[in-house]
Short mmCIF file of the C-alpha atoms (twelve columns), coordinates in Angstrom:
data_MODEL
# 
_entry.id   MODEL 
# 
loop_
_atom_site.group_PDB 
_atom_site.id 
_atom_site.type_symbol 
_atom_site.label_atom_id 
_atom_site.label_alt_id 
_atom_site.label_comp_id 
_atom_site.label_asym_id 
_atom_site.label_seq_id 
_atom_site.Cartn_x 
_atom_site.Cartn_y 
_atom_site.Cartn_z 
_atom_site.pdbx_PDB_model_num 
ATOM 1   C CA . MET A 1   -8.336  -7.727  21.511  1 
ATOM 2   C CA . TYR A 2   -9.515  -6.301  18.235  1 
ATOM 3   C CA . SER A 3   -11.407 -3.005  17.963  1 
ATOM 4   C CA . GLU A 4   -15.049 -2.917  16.885  1 
ATOM 5   C CA . THR A 5   -13.907 -1.475  13.535  1 
ATOM 6   C CA . VAL A 6   -11.530 -4.387  12.920  1 
ATOM 7   C CA . MET A 7   -14.288 -6.872  13.750  1 
ATOM 8   C CA . GLU A 8   -16.772 -5.063  11.476  1 
ATOM 9   C CA . HIS A 9   -14.374 -5.118  8.509   1 
ATOM 10  C CA . PHE A 10  -13.515 -8.767  9.207   1 
ATOM 11  C CA . LYS A 11  -17.149 -9.899  9.438   1 
ATOM 12  C CA . ASN A 12  -18.385 -7.645  6.602   1 
ATOM 13  C CA . PRO A 13  -15.410 -6.914  4.343   1 
ATOM 14  C CA . ARG A 14  -15.900 -4.292  1.655   1 
ATOM 15  C CA . ASN A 15  -14.751 -4.544  -1.964  1 
ATOM 16  C CA . VAL A 16  -13.939 -8.268  -1.942  1 
ATOM 17  C CA . GLY A 17  -13.258 -10.010 -5.224  1 
ATOM 18  C CA . GLU A 18  -11.164 -10.187 -8.323  1 
ATOM 19  C CA . MET A 19  -11.206 -7.561  -11.058 1 
ATOM 20  C CA . GLU A 20  -10.762 -9.168  -14.467 1 
ATOM 21  C CA . ASP A 21  -9.963  -5.922  -16.315 1 
ATOM 22  C CA . ALA A 22  -7.878  -4.194  -13.622 1 
ATOM 23  C CA . ASP A 23  -5.643  -1.303  -14.631 1 
ATOM 24  C CA . GLY A 24  -3.168  -2.221  -11.895 1 
ATOM 25  C CA . VAL A 25  -2.571  -5.231  -9.633  1 
ATOM 26  C CA . GLY A 26  -0.446  -5.469  -6.502  1 
ATOM 27  C CA . GLU A 27  0.340   -8.687  -4.685  1 
ATOM 28  C CA . VAL A 28  2.276   -9.066  -1.431  1 
ATOM 29  C CA . GLY A 29  2.746   -11.715 1.212   1 
ATOM 30  C CA . ASN A 30  4.411   -12.440 4.510   1 
ATOM 31  C CA . PRO A 31  6.209   -15.807 4.614   1 
ATOM 32  C CA . GLN A 32  6.313   -15.844 8.440   1 
ATOM 33  C CA . CYS A 33  2.540   -15.728 8.953   1 
ATOM 34  C CA . GLY A 34  1.340   -16.888 5.533   1 
ATOM 35  C CA . ASP A 35  -0.843  -13.837 4.795   1 
ATOM 36  C CA . MET A 36  -1.268  -13.034 1.095   1 
ATOM 37  C CA . MET A 37  -2.985  -9.923  -0.296  1 
ATOM 38  C CA . LYS A 38  -3.853  -9.002  -3.837  1 
ATOM 39  C CA . VAL A 39  -5.264  -5.555  -4.692  1 
ATOM 40  C CA . PHE A 40  -6.864  -4.636  -8.024  1 
ATOM 41  C CA . ILE A 41  -7.464  -1.035  -9.123  1 
ATOM 42  C CA . LYS A 42  -9.444  0.599   -11.911 1 
ATOM 43  C CA . VAL A 43  -8.241  4.134   -12.680 1 
ATOM 44  C CA . ARG A 44  -10.245 6.938   -14.291 1 
ATOM 45  C CA . GLU A 45  -8.867  10.471  -14.722 1 
ATOM 46  C CA . ASP A 46  -5.944  9.702   -12.357 1 
ATOM 47  C CA . ARG A 47  -8.320  8.553   -9.570  1 
ATOM 48  C CA . ILE A 48  -9.021  5.113   -8.170  1 
ATOM 49  C CA . ALA A 49  -12.521 4.598   -9.532  1 
ATOM 50  C CA . ASP A 50  -12.834 1.020   -8.283  1 
ATOM 51  C CA . ILE A 51  -10.758 -1.222  -6.062  1 
ATOM 52  C CA . LYS A 52  -11.073 -4.874  -5.024  1 
ATOM 53  C CA . PHE A 53  -9.028  -7.279  -2.964  1 
ATOM 54  C CA . GLN A 54  -8.441  -10.965 -2.394  1 
ATOM 55  C CA . THR A 55  -6.783  -11.934 0.876   1 
ATOM 56  C CA . PHE A 56  -5.715  -15.234 2.332   1 
ATOM 57  C CA . GLY A 57  -4.960  -14.676 5.988   1 
ATOM 58  C CA . CYS A 58  -6.131  -13.930 9.479   1 
ATOM 59  C CA . GLY A 59  -8.989  -11.665 10.538  1 
ATOM 60  C CA . ALA A 60  -6.649  -8.689  10.865  1 
ATOM 61  C CA . ALA A 61  -5.356  -9.202  7.311   1 
ATOM 62  C CA . ILE A 62  -8.913  -9.277  5.950   1 
ATOM 63  C CA . ALA A 63  -9.889  -6.178  7.948   1 
ATOM 64  C CA . VAL A 64  -6.770  -4.326  6.733   1 
ATOM 65  C CA . SER A 65  -7.532  -5.264  3.111   1 
ATOM 66  C CA . SER A 66  -11.115 -4.068  3.459   1 
ATOM 67  C CA . MET A 67  -10.052 -0.799  5.109   1 
ATOM 68  C CA . ILE A 68  -7.320  -0.035  2.575   1 
ATOM 69  C CA . THR A 69  -9.871  -0.298  -0.240  1 
ATOM 70  C CA . GLU A 70  -12.220 2.071   1.582   1 
ATOM 71  C CA . MET A 71  -9.397  4.534   2.209   1 
ATOM 72  C CA . ALA A 72  -8.126  4.493   -1.394  1 
ATOM 73  C CA . LYS A 73  -11.390 4.541   -3.363  1 
ATOM 74  C CA . GLY A 74  -11.933 7.927   -5.023  1 
ATOM 75  C CA . LYS A 75  -8.452  9.227   -4.198  1 
ATOM 76  C CA . THR A 76  -5.972  10.370  -6.814  1 
ATOM 77  C CA . LEU A 77  -3.069  7.997   -7.377  1 
ATOM 78  C CA . ASP A 78  -0.725  10.430  -5.627  1 
ATOM 79  C CA . GLU A 79  -3.055  10.635  -2.607  1 
ATOM 80  C CA . ALA A 80  -3.354  6.844   -2.461  1 
ATOM 81  C CA . MET A 81  0.448   6.460   -2.596  1 
ATOM 82  C CA . LYS A 82  0.604   8.527   0.600   1 
ATOM 83  C CA . ILE A 83  -1.544  6.049   2.551   1 
ATOM 84  C CA . ARG A 84  0.828   4.427   5.025   1 
ATOM 85  C CA . ASN A 85  0.606   1.372   7.226   1 
ATOM 86  C CA . ARG A 86  0.128   3.479   10.357  1 
ATOM 87  C CA . ASP A 87  -2.808  5.277   8.681   1 
ATOM 88  C CA . VAL A 88  -4.546  1.942   8.091   1 
ATOM 89  C CA . ALA A 89  -3.933  0.738   11.664  1 
ATOM 90  C CA . GLU A 90  -5.209  4.047   13.074  1 
ATOM 91  C CA . LYS A 91  -8.332  3.999   10.890  1 
ATOM 92  C CA . LEU A 92  -9.070  0.491   12.200  1 
ATOM 93  C CA . GLY A 93  -8.847  1.735   15.783  1 
ATOM 94  C CA . GLY A 94  -5.483  0.052   16.304  1 
ATOM 95  C CA . LEU A 95  -4.173  -3.458  15.874  1 
ATOM 96  C CA . PRO A 96  -2.480  -5.742  18.385  1 
ATOM 97  C CA . LYS A 97  1.313   -5.384  18.163  1 
ATOM 98  C CA . LYS A 98  1.720   -8.899  16.754  1 
ATOM 99  C CA . LYS A 99  -0.714  -8.006  13.929  1 
ATOM 100 C CA . LEU A 100 0.783   -4.655  12.856  1 
ATOM 101 C CA . HIS A 101 2.566   -6.390  9.969   1 
ATOM 102 C CA . CYS A 102 -0.861  -6.825  8.355   1 
ATOM 103 C CA . SER A 103 -1.199  -3.054  7.961   1 
ATOM 104 C CA . ASN A 104 2.196   -3.076  6.205   1 
ATOM 105 C CA . LEU A 105 0.885   -5.649  3.744   1 
ATOM 106 C CA . GLY A 106 -2.238  -3.636  2.946   1 
ATOM 107 C CA . ALA A 107 -0.360  -0.428  2.192   1 
ATOM 108 C CA . ASP A 108 2.309   -2.363  0.258   1 
ATOM 109 C CA . ALA A 109 -0.292  -4.125  -1.907  1 
ATOM 110 C CA . LEU A 110 -2.008  -0.821  -2.702  1 
ATOM 111 C CA . HIS A 111 1.309   0.816   -3.584  1 
ATOM 112 C CA . GLN A 112 2.291   -2.167  -5.759  1 
ATOM 113 C CA . ALA A 113 -1.027  -1.885  -7.655  1 
ATOM 114 C CA . ILE A 114 -0.372  1.808   -8.321  1 
ATOM 115 C CA . VAL A 115 3.186   1.111   -9.474  1 
ATOM 116 C CA . ASN A 116 1.855   -1.675  -11.717 1 
ATOM 117 C CA . TYR A 117 -0.655  0.799   -13.180 1 
ATOM 118 C CA . HIS A 118 2.136   3.311   -13.891 1 
ATOM 119 C CA . LYS A 119 4.265   0.617   -15.547 1 
ATOM 120 C CA . ARG A 120 1.363   -0.358  -17.783 1 
ATOM 121 C CA . HIS A 121 0.702   3.274   -18.719 1 
ATOM 122 C CA . SER A 122 4.285   4.315   -19.520 1 
ATOM 123 C CA . LYS A 123 5.160   6.265   -16.396 1 
ATOM 124 C CA . GLU A 124 8.548   5.010   -15.312 1 
ATOM 125 C CA . THR A 125 8.781   3.802   -11.720 1 
ATOM 126 C CA . VAL A 126 11.986  3.095   -9.891  1 
ATOM 127 C CA . PRO A 127 11.819  0.875   -6.779  1 
ATOM 128 C CA . VAL A 128 14.092  1.961   -3.948  1 
ATOM 129 C CA . GLY A 129 14.588  -0.315  -0.948  1 
ATOM 130 C CA . THR A 130 13.134  -3.749  -0.328  1 
ATOM 131 C CA . GLY A 131 10.136  -5.372  1.361   1 
ATOM 132 C CA . HIS A 132 8.308   -3.221  3.893   1 
ATOM 133 C CA . GLY A 133 11.106  -0.660  3.580   1 
ATOM 134 C CA . GLN A 134 10.459  -0.297  -0.147  1 
ATOM 135 C CA . PHE A 135 9.195   2.907   -1.643  1 
ATOM 136 C CA . PHE A 136 8.946   4.093   -5.232  1 
ATOM 137 C CA . LYS A 137 10.237  7.030   -7.166  1 
ATOM 138 C CA . ILE A 138 7.825   7.821   -9.982  1 
ATOM 139 C CA . LEU A 139 9.335   9.632   -12.928 1 
ATOM 140 C CA . GLN A 140 6.868   11.527  -15.066 1 
ATOM 141 C CA . PRO A 141 8.663   12.895  -18.119 1 
ATOM 142 C CA . GLY A 142 8.078   16.612  -18.579 1 
ATOM 143 C CA . LEU A 143 6.370   17.015  -15.208 1 
ATOM 144 C CA . GLY A 144 9.503   17.268  -13.103 1 
ATOM 145 C CA . SER A 145 8.194   14.745  -10.584 1 
ATOM 146 C CA . ASP A 146 11.263  13.005  -9.205  1 
ATOM 147 C CA . VAL A 147 10.540  12.464  -5.515  1 
ATOM 148 C CA . CYS A 148 11.298  9.608   -3.108  1 
ATOM 149 C CA . GLU A 149 9.163   9.262   0.008   1 
ATOM 150 C CA . CYS A 150 9.557   7.253   3.198   1 
ATOM 151 C CA . PRO A 151 7.119   4.298   3.344   1 
ATOM 152 C CA . TYR A 152 6.249   5.143   6.972   1 
ATOM 153 C CA . CYS A 153 5.692   8.899   6.792   1 
ATOM 154 C CA . ASP A 154 5.265   11.503  4.086   1 
ATOM 155 C CA . ALA A 155 8.815   12.836  4.290   1 
ATOM 156 C CA . GLU A 156 10.769  13.344  1.078   1 
ATOM 157 C CA . LEU A 157 14.077  11.481  1.124   1 
ATOM 158 C CA . PRO A 158 17.457  12.083  -0.424  1 
ATOM 159 C CA . GLU A 159 18.683  9.233   -2.589  1 
ATOM 160 C CA . PRO A 160 20.081  6.872   -1.365  1 
ATOM 161 C CA . ALA A 161 18.882  7.161   2.226   1 
ATOM 162 C CA . PRO A 162 19.776  4.506   4.821   1 
ATOM 163 C CA . TYR A 163 17.016  5.781   7.131   1 
ATOM 164 C CA . CYS A 164 14.256  8.368   7.156   1 
ATOM 165 C CA . THR A 165 15.413  11.636  8.670   1 
ATOM 166 C CA . ALA A 166 11.832  12.446  9.735   1 
ATOM 167 C CA . CYS A 167 10.670  9.248   11.484  1 
ATOM 168 C CA . GLY A 168 13.924  7.261   11.788  1 
ATOM 169 C CA . ALA A 169 12.666  4.173   9.919   1 
ATOM 170 C CA . GLU A 170 15.449  2.086   8.395   1 
ATOM 171 C CA . ILE A 171 15.374  2.002   4.607   1 
ATOM 172 C CA . LYS A 172 17.316  -0.923  3.169   1 
ATOM 173 C CA . SER A 173 18.750  -0.179  -0.228  1 
ATOM 174 C CA . SER A 174 18.063  -2.635  -3.031  1 
ATOM 175 C CA . GLU A 175 21.747  -2.215  -3.921  1 
ATOM 176 C CA . SER A 176 23.011  -3.612  -0.569  1 
# 
């Protein structure tokens, strides 16, 4: 069964729609279940000033999309990049095991939108890993920011890392 929070975000999703003048756009999908999520962000002074989503999928996918927008709005880009799939599932009061992949999609779409924003605004981003095991190293010239993080926890990772030393999640290299 779904929690009351999941049902509330499914029946009354927040921040639905397309953003014509988005500063960053992230789009992800799951070929097994058919869910597709698209997240649009508007950034002001390094914060997510506005965020919208379009989702084609089940009730859990819609609830996850709604919740991820609520969680990210007003956060700095660095704070929003730290939102993980487990954070979304917890904030929703849990998801059935067969629907946990939806929380992966929500966090992935948000992260893709932030990476897209950085690409458009000349911060170099380097993808490491693939799919739900993908995370991003953001290089900010002159700022010394050169950190890789696990997509499932906030642990910093050596490069290349076959798995996270903090949570044990497998990280598949894009070079394999």
